[in-house]
C-alpha positions, -999 to 999 in steps of 0.1 A, spaced: -402 -48 -64 -403 -16 -43 -381 12 -59 -352 20 -38 -352 58 -28 -321 60 -5 -285 45 -4 -283 16 22 -245 10 20 -237 42 36 -231 59 74 -259 75 86 -264 95 119 -288 73 140 -290 88 173 -271 114 196 -245 96 222 -269 106 249 -300 90 235 -287 56 244 -277 53 279 -278 28 309 -298 -4 303 -324 14 282 -322 3 246 -336 27 217 -356 17 189 -354 37 156 -360 30 123 -332 40 97 -337 35 60 -367 14 65 -346 -11 88 -362 -11 123 -331 -13 143 -326 -17 184 -296 2 197 -282 -4 232 -247 -4 253 -231 -39 252 -201 -50 270 -176 -21 283 -203 7 272 -197 -2 234 -228 4 211 -244 -24 198 -271 -27 169 -294 -54 159 -326 -60 140 -353 -48 165 -371 -81 164 -372 -112 187 -367 -146 170 -392 -161 195 -422 -142 189 -415 -114 171 -415 -88 196 -396 -56 194 -364 -61 216 -361 -23 221 -389 -25 249 -366 -46 267 -334 -37 287 -298 -45 288 -283 -71 313 -244 -80 315 -240 -68 280 -266 -88 263 -301 -73 251 -331 -90 270 -363 -93 252 -390 -76 275 -416 -104 265 -403 -136 276 -365 -131 284 -348 -139 254 -310 -128 256 -294 -117 224 -257 -105 219 -244 -79 196 -237 -104 169 -276 -112 167 -272 -146 181 -296 -158 208 -276 -164 240 -301 -181 264 -336 -180 273 -351 -191 309 -358 -231 308 -353 -233 269 -331 -247 244 -326 -218 216 -291 -225 205 -307 -231 170 -325 -199 168 -318 -180 137 -294 -152 137 -309 -121 135 -294 -91 113 -268 -71 132 -256 -38 117 -222 -20 116 -224 10 142 -199 36 154 -201 58 181 -181 93 172 -183 130 180 -213 126 201 -233 108 175 -242 70 171 -237 63 133 -248 33 116 -245 13 81 -280 1 73 -268 -20 43 -245 -50 40 -224 -50 71 -192 -65 51 -188 -33 32 -190 -12 61 -158 11 60 -155 31 94 -129 53 77 -159 66 55 -176 83 83 -167 119 77 -142 139 97 -160 167 118 -132 190 126 -155 213 147 -166 179 169 -129 174 188 -115 210 186 -115 229 220 -121 261 198 -152 250 188 -185 248 203 -214 227 192 -251 229 203 -278 211 184 -309 189 187 -332 163 167 -366 169 148 -388 138 132 -404 152 103 -428 138 79 -412 143 47 -389 126 19 -354 133 30 -344 148 -4 -370 176 4 -348 185 33 -319 186 10 -336 205 -15 -345 231 12 -310 233 26 -292 237 -5 -312 266 -17 -315 289 11 -336 316 -11 -367 303 13 -352 323 43 -363 356 32 -399 342 33 -401 312 56 -377 328 84 -384 365 79 -382 374 116 -346 358 124 -324 352 92 -343 364 65 -339 393 42 -345 406 11 -309 412 -1 -309 371 -4 -334 372 -30 -314 397 -49 -280 377 -45 -271 352 -73 -264 316 -63 -234 298 -77 -235 258 -82 -205 235 -85 -201 198 -86 -167 183 -71 -169 143 -75 -198 135 -52 -201 170 -36 -222 198 -45 -216 234 -34 -236 264 -36 -226 296 -26 -243 332 -20 -224 364 -9 -239 397 2 -220 426 5 -224 460 26 -258 450 40 -276 454 74 -275 419 96 -307 403 102 -318 396 139 -302 364 142 -267 377 131 -272 410 151 -273 387 182 -245 365 172 -224 395 167 -231 405 201 -222 373 212 -186 379 196 -182 414 213 -189 431 180 -213 461 172 -246 447 156 -256 480 141 -234 484 113 -232 473 79 -217 438 70 -209 413 44 -228 379 44 -221 346 30 -237 313 27 -219 283 15 -237 250 13 -219 218 9 -239 186 3 -219 149 5 -238 116 4 -256 100 13 -275 130 28 -253 153 50 -251 190 45 -227 214 61 -234 251 56 -207 278 63 -227 309 75 -217 343 90 -212 379 88 -183 402 90 -184 439 96 -181 452 60 -147 459 44 -129 433 62 -127 404 41 -159 389 44 -157 350 47 -121 355 50 -121 382 77 -104 375 110 -124 363 139 -122 399 157 -141 414 127 -170 385 120 -194 361 136 -195 327 116 -204 295 123 -210 258 105 -248 249 105 -247 212 109 -273 191 90 -276 151 91 -306 139 73 -317 103 80 -344 88 62 -368 68 85 -392 59 56 -399 71 22 -418 99 38 -401 107 69 -368 117 84 -347 121 115 -333 156 111 -304 161 136 -296 199 133 -269 221 151 -246 248 150 -207 248 152 -191 281 160 -153 290 169 -159 323 186 -163 325 223 -166 285 227 -167 284 263 -196 307 267 -224 278 274 -248 306 278 -242 318 242 -244 282 230 -278 275 244 -290 309 231 -280 300 198 -292 264 200 -327 280 210 -326 303 183 -318 280 156 -344 253 169 -371 277 164 -358 285 130 -356 249 120 -392 244 132 -404 268 108 -392 247 82 -408 215 96 -444 229 89 -434 238 56 -418 207 46 -448 184 57 -473 204 40 -450 201 9 -450 161 12 -487 160 18 -493 181 -14 -467 162 -36 -485 129 -23 -518 144 -35 -506 155 -68 -482 125 -80 -483 134 -115 -475 172 -114 -445 179 -127 -423 203 -103 -408 232 -122 -368 237 -118 -353 269 -116 -317 281 -115 -317 286 -77 -327 249 -74 -293 236 -91 -280 226 -56 -308 203 -49 -311 190 -86 -275 182 -86 -275 166 -51 -302 144 -62 -284 133 -92 -256 122 -72 -278 101 -48 -294 86 -79 -264 74 -92 -251 57 -60 -286 40 -57 -281 27 -92 -248 18 -85 -261 -3 -55 -286 -16 -72 -265 -32 -102 -240 -48 -75 -271 -66 -59 -280 -79 -92 -245 -90 -98 -241 -108 -66 -277 -126 -71 -264 -136 -105 -229 -148 -92 -247 -170 -68 -263 -191 -93 -298 -204 -95 -319 -207 -65 -323 -243 -51 -355 -256 -41 -353 -277 -6 -380 -299 1 -388 -310 38 
């Protein structure tokens, strides 16, 4: 049996809301599940297995009509419950029901539960304070990256690499010279790094100017990375004019943001990476939002190459035992939480099978 590498009974970001619009479905693989997302009746989001029970065509190449998903091969119509509703001149009431998925549209994202639909609890979708607060602005995007999702978690829970990968934007030598603190709080991991009385790198100089602050004076800088399962990382980042309280400084002395990272496995070696930055200064300045999004997108593009080449190396050298240093603690602890959740899922599956009793063989 193939080893499970990601939790499936969990909420993942599957798409941005604008990706599923009008009568065109969106086909996307999430945690190994091929899913067709579309807008059903009253513009409600729906998700079913991207598989037509007639001839196995991908339903996502079809279209939506009267709230039903129409297969683009022979016109079979399917409802949001996975049941075949009709097909021209054919009797299809006996067709098997396809898998449907718990799905929710919230905060400008489409969330999906790729595991057992009966276990999906919408209260478990994380609350995003910045997403429904007019005092915040958000801009972001999506990258498809050919790497194990845990490599991206490692990357985001240890920002030491900024000095080298992002030298022209957010990197600086003081990152290397500042110790990292790692804490575990239940299913959450927090790594933090604070740098005092340093000069801001180019990205943060621009952010200071965006908040109407001087960009050529010493600052206190912080990076607080917060992992939560299954694979979300929120990072509090920013700079404040030195001596005004650092992370606790008032907005008239700092430029701060939350880096938003939703890492959704596509397969064992590929991910959908929803990235963005939420800020609580000058939220009405759309040009500033666009500039920050463009700059952040370029930064994450640099990570993309590193991670894909890293994945290639790990596949080429599967027996190599990677070294672990103190700066890796955030990623290591995050992986332990993921492993524990997967083990709990697997144990629950075993108990379910056992409770169902022995398999019955039916002869035809």
